[in-house]
py3Dmol code that shows the C-alpha trace and the ligand (Angstrom):
import py3Dmol

protein = """\
ATOM      1  CA  UNK A   1     140.700 109.072 190.171  1.00  0.00           C
ATOM      2  CA  UNK A   2     142.667 105.790 190.130  1.00  0.00           C
ATOM      3  CA  UNK A   3     140.070 103.106 189.409  1.00  0.00           C
ATOM      4  CA  UNK A   4     142.369 100.390 190.758  1.00  0.00           C
ATOM      5  CA  UNK A   5     142.301  98.520 187.465  1.00  0.00           C
ATOM      6  CA  UNK A   6     145.957  98.662 186.386  1.00  0.00           C
ATOM      7  CA  UNK A   7     147.085  95.291 185.018  1.00  0.00           C
ATOM      8  CA  UNK A   8     143.565  93.874 184.685  1.00  0.00           C
ATOM      9  CA  UNK A   9     142.530  92.323 181.378  1.00  0.00           C
ATOM     10  CA  UNK A  10     139.225  93.026 179.589  1.00  0.00           C
ATOM     11  CA  UNK A  11     137.273  91.683 176.650  1.00  0.00           C
ATOM     12  CA  UNK A  12     135.248  94.496 175.089  1.00  0.00           C
ATOM     13  CA  UNK A  13     132.931  93.195 172.358  1.00  0.00           C
ATOM     14  CA  UNK A  14     131.778  95.217 169.337  1.00  0.00           C
ATOM     15  CA  UNK A  15     134.249  97.962 170.145  1.00  0.00           C
ATOM     16  CA  UNK A  16     135.708  99.452 166.942  1.00  0.00           C
ATOM     17  CA  UNK A  17     133.192 102.322 167.121  1.00  0.00           C
ATOM     18  CA  UNK A  18     130.536 103.946 169.226  1.00  0.00           C
ATOM     19  CA  UNK A  19     129.706 102.938 172.790  1.00  0.00           C
ATOM     20  CA  UNK A  20     131.886  99.805 172.789  1.00  0.00           C
ATOM     21  CA  UNK A  21     134.852 101.881 171.715  1.00  0.00           C
ATOM     22  CA  UNK A  22     134.070 104.438 174.420  1.00  0.00           C
ATOM     23  CA  UNK A  23     134.238 101.614 176.990  1.00  0.00           C
ATOM     24  CA  UNK A  24     137.484 100.233 175.518  1.00  0.00           C
ATOM     25  CA  UNK A  25     139.120 103.664 175.616  1.00  0.00           C
ATOM     26  CA  UNK A  26     138.105 104.413 179.196  1.00  0.00           C
ATOM     27  CA  UNK A  27     139.323 101.008 180.396  1.00  0.00           C
ATOM     28  CA  UNK A  28     142.621 101.425 178.530  1.00  0.00           C
ATOM     29  CA  UNK A  29     143.075 104.844 180.138  1.00  0.00           C
ATOM     30  CA  UNK A  30     142.648 103.113 183.510  1.00  0.00           C
ATOM     31  CA  UNK A  31     145.525 100.768 182.604  1.00  0.00           C
ATOM     32  CA  UNK A  32     143.478  97.743 181.500  1.00  0.00           C
ATOM     33  CA  UNK A  33     144.921  95.415 178.859  1.00  0.00           C
ATOM     34  CA  UNK A  34     142.345  94.935 176.084  1.00  0.00           C
ATOM     35  CA  UNK A  35     140.944  92.345 173.745  1.00  0.00           C
ATOM     36  CA  UNK A  36     138.807  94.275 171.259  1.00  0.00           C
ATOM     37  CA  UNK A  37     136.379  92.877 168.719  1.00  0.00           C
ATOM     38  CA  UNK A  38     134.255  93.911 165.721  1.00  0.00           C
ATOM     39  CA  UNK A  39     133.433  92.350 162.360  1.00  0.00           C
ATOM     40  CA  UNK A  40     135.213  94.880 160.126  1.00  0.00           C
ATOM     41  CA  UNK A  41     138.979  94.308 160.447  1.00  0.00           C
ATOM     42  CA  UNK A  42     140.080  97.674 159.111  1.00  0.00           C
ATOM     43  CA  UNK A  43     138.198  99.928 161.546  1.00  0.00           C
ATOM     44  CA  UNK A  44     139.010  97.519 164.380  1.00  0.00           C
ATOM     45  CA  UNK A  45     142.767  97.523 163.670  1.00  0.00           C
ATOM     46  CA  UNK A  46     142.709 101.321 163.400  1.00  0.00           C
ATOM     47  CA  UNK A  47     140.902 101.677 166.747  1.00  0.00           C
ATOM     48  CA  UNK A  48     143.275  99.208 168.411  1.00  0.00           C
ATOM     49  CA  UNK A  49     146.352 101.000 167.035  1.00  0.00           C
ATOM     50  CA  UNK A  50     145.019 104.359 168.214  1.00  0.00           C
ATOM     51  CA  UNK A  51     144.347 103.089 171.755  1.00  0.00           C
ATOM     52  CA  UNK A  52     147.737 101.349 171.935  1.00  0.00           C
ATOM     53  CA  UNK A  53     149.507 104.542 170.847  1.00  0.00           C
ATOM     54  CA  UNK A  54     147.628 106.804 173.248  1.00  0.00           C
ATOM     55  CA  UNK A  55     147.593 104.630 176.381  1.00  0.00           C
ATOM     56  CA  UNK A  56     150.479 102.177 175.958  1.00  0.00           C
ATOM     57  CA  UNK A  57     148.361  99.193 177.071  1.00  0.00           C
ATOM     58  CA  UNK A  58     148.593  95.920 175.093  1.00  0.00           C
ATOM     59  CA  UNK A  59     145.585  95.566 172.745  1.00  0.00           C
ATOM     60  CA  UNK A  60     144.645  92.395 170.860  1.00  0.00           C
ATOM     61  CA  UNK A  61     142.133  92.856 168.024  1.00  0.00           C
ATOM     62  CA  UNK A  62     139.982  89.954 166.845  1.00  0.00           C
ATOM     63  CA  UNK A  63     137.819  90.555 163.774  1.00  0.00           C
ATOM     64  CA  UNK A  64     134.790  88.285 164.189  1.00  0.00           C
ATOM     65  CA  UNK A  65     131.009  88.297 164.350  1.00  0.00           C
ATOM     66  CA  UNK A  66     130.429  87.975 168.084  1.00  0.00           C
ATOM     67  CA  UNK A  67     126.874  86.725 167.467  1.00  0.00           C
ATOM     68  CA  UNK A  68     128.110  83.603 165.628  1.00  0.00           C
ATOM     69  CA  UNK A  69     129.353  80.525 167.471  1.00  0.00           C
ATOM     70  CA  UNK A  70     132.490  80.408 165.376  1.00  0.00           C
ATOM     71  CA  UNK A  71     133.259  84.096 165.910  1.00  0.00           C
ATOM     72  CA  UNK A  72     132.615  83.859 169.628  1.00  0.00           C
ATOM     73  CA  UNK A  73     134.908  80.827 169.927  1.00  0.00           C
ATOM     74  CA  UNK A  74     137.788  82.728 168.277  1.00  0.00           C
ATOM     75  CA  UNK A  75     137.236  85.780 170.476  1.00  0.00           C
ATOM     76  CA  UNK A  76     137.057  83.680 173.650  1.00  0.00           C
ATOM     77  CA  UNK A  77     140.213  81.783 172.735  1.00  0.00           C
ATOM     78  CA  UNK A  78     142.137  85.034 172.277  1.00  0.00           C
ATOM     79  CA  UNK A  79     140.615  86.523 175.415  1.00  0.00           C
ATOM     80  CA  UNK A  80     141.682  83.687 177.717  1.00  0.00           C
ATOM     81  CA  UNK A  81     141.367  84.528 181.403  1.00  0.00           C
ATOM     82  CA  UNK A  82     139.837  88.012 181.463  1.00  0.00           C
ATOM     83  CA  UNK A  83     138.886  89.955 184.587  1.00  0.00           C
ATOM     84  CA  UNK A  84     136.382  92.223 182.830  1.00  0.00           C
ATOM     85  CA  UNK A  85     133.757  91.469 180.174  1.00  0.00           C
ATOM     86  CA  UNK A  86     131.848  94.175 178.330  1.00  0.00           C
ATOM     87  CA  UNK A  87     129.162  92.636 176.112  1.00  0.00           C
ATOM     88  CA  UNK A  88     127.872  94.504 173.085  1.00  0.00           C
ATOM     89  CA  UNK A  89     126.695  93.941 169.502  1.00  0.00           C
ATOM     90  CA  UNK A  90     124.785  95.889 166.894  1.00  0.00           C
ATOM     91  CA  UNK A  91     121.115  96.566 167.648  1.00  0.00           C
ATOM     92  CA  UNK A  92     118.204  95.075 165.665  1.00  0.00           C
ATOM     93  CA  UNK A  93     116.611  97.075 162.827  1.00  0.00           C
ATOM     94  CA  UNK A  94     113.491  99.176 163.414  1.00  0.00           C
ATOM     95  CA  UNK A  95     110.145  98.009 162.050  1.00  0.00           C
ATOM     96  CA  UNK A  96     106.595  97.176 163.024  1.00  0.00           C
ATOM     97  CA  UNK A  97     105.254  94.314 165.132  1.00  0.00           C
ATOM     98  CA  UNK A  98     103.017  93.000 162.369  1.00  0.00           C
ATOM     99  CA  UNK A  99     106.022  92.269 160.116  1.00  0.00           C
ATOM    100  CA  UNK A 100     108.466  90.479 162.410  1.00  0.00           C
ATOM    101  CA  UNK A 101     108.892  86.777 161.689  1.00  0.00           C
ATOM    102  CA  UNK A 102     110.218  84.019 163.923  1.00  0.00           C
ATOM    103  CA  UNK A 103     113.559  84.350 162.104  1.00  0.00           C
ATOM    104  CA  UNK A 104     113.704  88.090 162.897  1.00  0.00           C
ATOM    105  CA  UNK A 105     113.139  87.313 166.576  1.00  0.00           C
ATOM    106  CA  UNK A 106     115.730  84.525 166.592  1.00  0.00           C
ATOM    107  CA  UNK A 107     118.304  86.888 165.049  1.00  0.00           C
ATOM    108  CA  UNK A 108     117.594  89.604 167.628  1.00  0.00           C
ATOM    109  CA  UNK A 109     117.596  87.146 170.529  1.00  0.00           C
ATOM    110  CA  UNK A 110     120.882  85.667 169.301  1.00  0.00           C
ATOM    111  CA  UNK A 111     122.579  89.057 169.056  1.00  0.00           C
ATOM    112  CA  UNK A 112     121.229  90.905 172.078  1.00  0.00           C
ATOM    113  CA  UNK A 113     120.326  88.161 174.550  1.00  0.00           C
ATOM    114  CA  UNK A 114     121.886  84.755 173.841  1.00  0.00           C
ATOM    115  CA  UNK A 115     125.318  86.096 172.821  1.00  0.00           C
ATOM    116  CA  UNK A 116     125.904  88.030 176.075  1.00  0.00           C
ATOM    117  CA  UNK A 117     124.562  85.049 178.022  1.00  0.00           C
ATOM    118  CA  UNK A 118     126.971  82.669 176.219  1.00  0.00           C
ATOM    119  CA  UNK A 119     129.879  85.029 176.904  1.00  0.00           C
ATOM    120  CA  UNK A 120     128.984  85.204 180.601  1.00  0.00           C
ATOM    121  CA  UNK A 121     128.628  81.418 180.801  1.00  0.00           C
ATOM    122  CA  UNK A 122     132.103  81.080 179.293  1.00  0.00           C
ATOM    123  CA  UNK A 123     133.881  83.696 181.405  1.00  0.00           C
ATOM    124  CA  UNK A 124     132.112  83.846 184.782  1.00  0.00           C
ATOM    125  CA  UNK A 125     133.542  80.540 186.109  1.00  0.00           C
ATOM    126  CA  UNK A 126     137.136  81.789 185.708  1.00  0.00           C
ATOM    127  CA  UNK A 127     136.334  85.139 187.336  1.00  0.00           C
ATOM    128  CA  UNK A 128     134.628  83.357 190.241  1.00  0.00           C
ATOM    129  CA  UNK A 129     137.542  80.954 190.690  1.00  0.00           C
ATOM    130  CA  UNK A 130     139.948  83.925 190.822  1.00  0.00           C
ATOM    131  CA  UNK A 131     137.632  85.769 193.237  1.00  0.00           C
ATOM    132  CA  UNK A 132     137.247  88.967 191.214  1.00  0.00           C
ATOM    133  CA  UNK A 133     135.392  89.970 188.066  1.00  0.00           C
ATOM    134  CA  UNK A 134     133.257  92.615 186.417  1.00  0.00           C
ATOM    135  CA  UNK A 135     130.648  92.231 183.696  1.00  0.00           C
ATOM    136  CA  UNK A 136     128.947  95.197 182.062  1.00  0.00           C
ATOM    137  CA  UNK A 137     126.278  94.537 179.441  1.00  0.00           C
ATOM    138  CA  UNK A 138     125.413  97.344 177.047  1.00  0.00           C
ATOM    139  CA  UNK A 139     121.626  97.082 176.710  1.00  0.00           C
ATOM    140  CA  UNK A 140     119.238  99.989 176.031  1.00  0.00           C
ATOM    141  CA  UNK A 141     116.810 102.491 177.483  1.00  0.00           C
ATOM    142  CA  UNK A 142     114.253 100.230 175.733  1.00  0.00           C
ATOM    143  CA  UNK A 143     114.421  98.032 178.851  1.00  0.00           C
ATOM    144  CA  UNK A 144     112.951 100.824 181.017  1.00  0.00           C
ATOM    145  CA  UNK A 145     110.503 102.217 178.482  1.00  0.00           C
ATOM    146  CA  UNK A 146     109.651 100.418 175.242  1.00  0.00           C
ATOM    147  CA  UNK A 147     110.480 102.011 171.898  1.00  0.00           C
ATOM    148  CA  UNK A 148     107.648 101.057 169.530  1.00  0.00           C
ATOM    149  CA  UNK A 149     109.704 100.692 166.359  1.00  0.00           C
ATOM    150  CA  UNK A 150     112.398  98.710 168.187  1.00  0.00           C
ATOM    151  CA  UNK A 151     110.198  95.835 169.356  1.00  0.00           C
ATOM    152  CA  UNK A 152     112.924  93.309 168.548  1.00  0.00           C
ATOM    153  CA  UNK A 153     115.291  95.206 170.828  1.00  0.00           C
ATOM    154  CA  UNK A 154     112.627  95.612 173.562  1.00  0.00           C
ATOM    155  CA  UNK A 155     112.115  91.842 173.556  1.00  0.00           C
ATOM    156  CA  UNK A 156     115.700  90.599 173.424  1.00  0.00           C
ATOM    157  CA  UNK A 157     117.144  93.080 175.906  1.00  0.00           C
ATOM    158  CA  UNK A 158     114.398  92.509 178.449  1.00  0.00           C
ATOM    159  CA  UNK A 159     115.189  88.795 178.301  1.00  0.00           C
ATOM    160  CA  UNK A 160     118.872  89.514 178.977  1.00  0.00           C
ATOM    161  CA  UNK A 161     117.898  91.802 181.856  1.00  0.00           C
ATOM    162  CA  UNK A 162     115.942  88.968 183.482  1.00  0.00           C
ATOM    163  CA  UNK A 163     118.914  86.620 183.169  1.00  0.00           C
ATOM    164  CA  UNK A 164     121.262  89.189 184.703  1.00  0.00           C
ATOM    165  CA  UNK A 165     118.880  89.935 187.592  1.00  0.00           C
ATOM    166  CA  UNK A 166     119.009  86.327 188.725  1.00  0.00           C
ATOM    167  CA  UNK A 167     122.606  85.492 187.843  1.00  0.00           C
ATOM    168  CA  UNK A 168     124.183  88.632 189.328  1.00  0.00           C
ATOM    169  CA  UNK A 169     122.947  87.544 192.766  1.00  0.00           C
ATOM    170  CA  UNK A 170     124.351  84.050 192.292  1.00  0.00           C
ATOM    171  CA  UNK A 171     127.905  85.178 191.501  1.00  0.00           C
ATOM    172  CA  UNK A 172     128.240  88.255 193.733  1.00  0.00           C
ATOM    173  CA  UNK A 173     129.538  86.168 196.650  1.00  0.00           C
ATOM    174  CA  UNK A 174     132.592  85.257 194.559  1.00  0.00           C
ATOM    175  CA  UNK A 175     133.619  88.889 194.077  1.00  0.00           C
ATOM    176  CA  UNK A 176     132.056  89.139 190.631  1.00  0.00           C
ATOM    177  CA  UNK A 177     129.552  91.841 189.721  1.00  0.00           C
ATOM    178  CA  UNK A 178     127.236  91.957 186.718  1.00  0.00           C
ATOM    179  CA  UNK A 179     125.432  95.173 185.808  1.00  0.00           C
ATOM    180  CA  UNK A 180     123.747  96.628 182.746  1.00  0.00           C
ATOM    181  CA  UNK A 181     124.275 100.062 181.229  1.00  0.00           C
ATOM    182  CA  UNK A 182     121.185 101.390 179.435  1.00  0.00           C
ATOM    183  CA  UNK A 183     122.063 103.956 176.774  1.00  0.00           C
ATOM    184  CA  UNK A 184     119.589 106.571 175.729  1.00  0.00           C
ATOM    185  CA  UNK A 185     120.505 108.366 172.532  1.00  0.00           C
ATOM    186  CA  UNK A 186     124.244 108.775 172.047  1.00  0.00           C
ATOM    187  CA  UNK A 187     126.033 110.368 169.102  1.00  0.00           C
ATOM    188  CA  UNK A 188     127.204 107.243 167.237  1.00  0.00           C
ATOM    189  CA  UNK A 189     126.617 105.597 163.846  1.00  0.00           C
ATOM    190  CA  UNK A 190     123.599 103.807 165.346  1.00  0.00           C
ATOM    191  CA  UNK A 191     121.948 107.150 166.218  1.00  0.00           C
ATOM    192  CA  UNK A 192     122.732 108.424 162.692  1.00  0.00           C
ATOM    193  CA  UNK A 193     121.043 105.405 161.215  1.00  0.00           C
ATOM    194  CA  UNK A 194     117.970 105.719 163.484  1.00  0.00           C
ATOM    195  CA  UNK A 195     117.696 109.441 162.682  1.00  0.00           C
ATOM    196  CA  UNK A 196     118.116 108.600 158.988  1.00  0.00           C
ATOM    197  CA  UNK A 197     115.149 106.235 159.245  1.00  0.00           C
ATOM    198  CA  UNK A 198     112.989 108.939 160.871  1.00  0.00           C
ATOM    199  CA  UNK A 199     114.045 111.548 158.273  1.00  0.00           C
ATOM    200  CA  UNK A 200     113.094 109.192 155.447  1.00  0.00           C
ATOM    201  CA  UNK A 201     109.789 108.122 156.976  1.00  0.00           C
ATOM    202  CA  UNK A 202     108.697 111.661 157.903  1.00  0.00           C
ATOM    203  CA  UNK A 203     110.115 113.342 154.773  1.00  0.00           C
ATOM    204  CA  UNK A 204     112.269 115.730 156.849  1.00  0.00           C
ATOM    205  CA  UNK A 205     115.993 116.602 156.890  1.00  0.00           C
ATOM    206  CA  UNK A 206     118.509 114.862 159.156  1.00  0.00           C
ATOM    207  CA  UNK A 207     118.949 118.125 161.079  1.00  0.00           C
ATOM    208  CA  UNK A 208     115.200 118.285 161.704  1.00  0.00           C
ATOM    209  CA  UNK A 209     115.074 114.615 162.756  1.00  0.00           C
ATOM    210  CA  UNK A 210     117.933 115.250 165.203  1.00  0.00           C
ATOM    211  CA  UNK A 211     116.367 118.467 166.514  1.00  0.00           C
ATOM    212  CA  UNK A 212     113.088 116.679 167.192  1.00  0.00           C
ATOM    213  CA  UNK A 213     114.887 113.937 169.109  1.00  0.00           C
ATOM    214  CA  UNK A 214     117.006 116.401 171.089  1.00  0.00           C
ATOM    215  CA  UNK A 215     113.777 118.174 172.098  1.00  0.00           C
ATOM    216  CA  UNK A 216     112.762 114.980 173.972  1.00  0.00           C
ATOM    217  CA  UNK A 217     115.986 114.940 176.051  1.00  0.00           C
ATOM    218  CA  UNK A 218     116.063 117.235 179.124  1.00  0.00           C
ATOM    219  CA  UNK A 219     119.870 117.528 178.854  1.00  0.00           C
ATOM    220  CA  UNK A 220     119.275 119.094 175.433  1.00  0.00           C
ATOM    221  CA  UNK A 221     121.819 116.967 173.557  1.00  0.00           C
ATOM    222  CA  UNK A 222     122.907 113.442 172.679  1.00  0.00           C
ATOM    223  CA  UNK A 223     125.277 111.599 175.011  1.00  0.00           C
ATOM    224  CA  UNK A 224     128.867 110.916 173.993  1.00  0.00           C
ATOM    225  CA  UNK A 225     130.782 107.617 173.814  1.00  0.00           C
ATOM    226  CA  UNK A 226     133.351 109.163 176.197  1.00  0.00           C
ATOM    227  CA  UNK A 227     130.728 109.760 178.910  1.00  0.00           C
ATOM    228  CA  UNK A 228     129.351 106.280 178.379  1.00  0.00           C
ATOM    229  CA  UNK A 229     132.833 104.733 178.577  1.00  0.00           C
ATOM    230  CA  UNK A 230     133.621 106.551 181.819  1.00  0.00           C
ATOM    231  CA  UNK A 231     130.471 105.133 183.436  1.00  0.00           C
ATOM    232  CA  UNK A 232     131.468 101.661 182.251  1.00  0.00           C
ATOM    233  CA  UNK A 233     134.997 102.030 183.645  1.00  0.00           C
ATOM    234  CA  UNK A 234     133.592 103.113 187.018  1.00  0.00           C
ATOM    235  CA  UNK A 235     131.301 100.061 187.122  1.00  0.00           C
ATOM    236  CA  UNK A 236     134.393  97.933 186.465  1.00  0.00           C
ATOM    237  CA  UNK A 237     136.427  99.714 189.142  1.00  0.00           C
ATOM    238  CA  UNK A 238     137.473  98.543 192.596  1.00  0.00           C
ATOM    239  CA  UNK A 239     134.946 101.014 194.035  1.00  0.00           C
ATOM    240  CA  UNK A 240     131.921  99.392 192.393  1.00  0.00           C
ATOM    241  CA  UNK A 241     132.038  95.992 194.099  1.00  0.00           C
ATOM    242  CA  UNK A 242     128.760  96.635 195.981  1.00  0.00           C
ATOM    243  CA  UNK A 243     126.814  97.550 192.809  1.00  0.00           C
ATOM    244  CA  UNK A 244     125.155  94.264 191.870  1.00  0.00           C
ATOM    245  CA  UNK A 245     122.525  93.468 189.228  1.00  0.00           C
ATOM    246  CA  UNK A 246     121.666  97.103 188.524  1.00  0.00           C
ATOM    247  CA  UNK A 247     120.314  98.732 185.378  1.00  0.00           C
ATOM    248  CA  UNK A 248     121.844 102.160 185.014  1.00  0.00           C
ATOM    249  CA  UNK A 249     120.206 104.550 182.603  1.00  0.00           C
ATOM    250  CA  UNK A 250     122.420 107.052 180.754  1.00  0.00           C
ATOM    251  CA  UNK A 251     119.859 109.089 178.849  1.00  0.00           C
ATOM    252  CA  UNK A 252     120.111 112.787 179.702  1.00  0.00           C
ATOM    253  CA  UNK A 253     116.808 112.482 181.605  1.00  0.00           C
ATOM    254  CA  UNK A 254     114.909 111.289 178.524  1.00  0.00           C
ATOM    255  CA  UNK A 255     112.902 108.588 180.308  1.00  0.00           C
ATOM    256  CA  UNK A 256     110.445 110.337 182.625  1.00  0.00           C
ATOM    257  CA  UNK A 257     110.405 108.111 185.729  1.00  0.00           C
ATOM    258  CA  UNK A 258     110.943 108.657 189.457  1.00  0.00           C
ATOM    259  CA  UNK A 259     112.881 105.392 189.879  1.00  0.00           C
TER     260      UNK A 259
END
"""
ligand_1 = """\
48
NAP
P 127.590 101.691 166.485
O 128.133 103.065 166.631
O 126.866 101.309 165.240
O 128.827 100.683 166.744
C 128.604 99.327 166.742
C 129.936 98.617 166.954
O 129.663 97.240 167.116
C 130.886 98.734 165.771
O 132.205 98.687 166.247
C 130.545 97.474 164.975
O 131.629 97.135 164.109
C 130.341 96.487 166.119
N 129.464 95.352 165.798
C 128.182 95.414 165.348
N 127.699 94.166 165.195
C 128.691 93.313 165.567
C 128.790 91.903 165.634
N 127.783 91.111 165.260
N 129.955 91.340 166.071
C 130.986 92.123 166.450
N 130.945 93.474 166.405
C 129.810 94.057 165.970
O 126.558 101.346 167.654
P 126.441 102.000 169.124
O 125.641 103.229 169.034
O 127.768 102.021 169.754
O 125.494 100.933 169.833
C 125.985 99.853 170.595
C 124.775 99.105 171.163
O 124.017 99.983 171.982
C 123.820 98.594 170.074
O 123.302 97.351 170.447
C 122.732 99.637 170.062
O 121.500 99.141 169.598
C 122.666 100.006 171.535
N 122.083 101.338 171.758
C 122.648 102.428 171.192
C 122.054 103.663 171.406
C 122.632 104.916 170.798
O 121.994 105.950 170.867
N 123.788 104.910 170.215
C 120.899 103.765 172.196
C 120.357 102.625 172.760
C 120.961 101.395 172.524
P 131.366 96.198 162.799
O 130.154 96.753 162.117
O 132.627 96.318 162.009
O 131.142 94.825 163.322
"""
view = py3Dmol.view(width=600, height=400)
view.addModel(protein, "pdb")
view.setStyle({"model": 0}, {"cartoon": {"style": "trace"}})
view.addModel(ligand_1, "xyz")
view.setStyle({"model": 1}, {"stick": {}})
view.zoomTo()
view.show()
């Protein structure tokens, strides 16, 4: 399927690994020129080189912490006038509500709410002026159903979801869509680290921790970054212009809801 994206330009944040990388790869395969970002330069350069070699699209790699003002400024300068923005950053650590301090909340809000909002504020005006744009925010299934140990994530991502709900309707008339993709468990480093935490806490092996989690997913497995990336590329496509302000759950049926 030709997504109608050849020659477009995208900024994909936090994309040297995992879900961000899945999005970068799927967009590159659709012919989109990329600006990729992550903090670690080595893995980022390797991912960029791999995508360049496989797809032939130009890829610019900017090593920076997207949650810092300085890092964001460097990424935005390199990105210039992009047609597509995929926001992403690492998720907050697990814990318990009694322990989280104001500083913990500020850090989580900065990473998973205020950073995507700042990126949208910087890039939406250009997209609107050009009459076409796509924003996809990588959030979490925690928006639909809270995850007790990830209270920092529940809080920050719900705040972002509220911002998107209002803003998406304000920019849609200019040909710009904003939607959120809500990952359930996907096979990435983040899932490894969450499973590692469970294994340690429960005194069980990693295999057992994984098996217990898989048992909660009707699809009977973890999702893959490739599947996630393909959904992102579709939301960015010419065919998705009528999908506005939606929260799309990719979780193998894990969240038991009718709507
Ligand atoms: P991952 O495999 O750990 O990859 C994270 C990527 O983001 C890496 O490329 C990392 O590179 C980059 N990154 C992290 N913090 C960054 C920062 N401050 N600035 C720039 N780049 C940064 O994680 P993932 O599984 O893809 O998860 C992506 C997002 O989805 C996270 O917010 C996560 O909480 C959320 N999520 C994931 C799952 C899941 O099952 N995987 C489920 C629900 C929600 P560097 O470390 O080099 O910066």
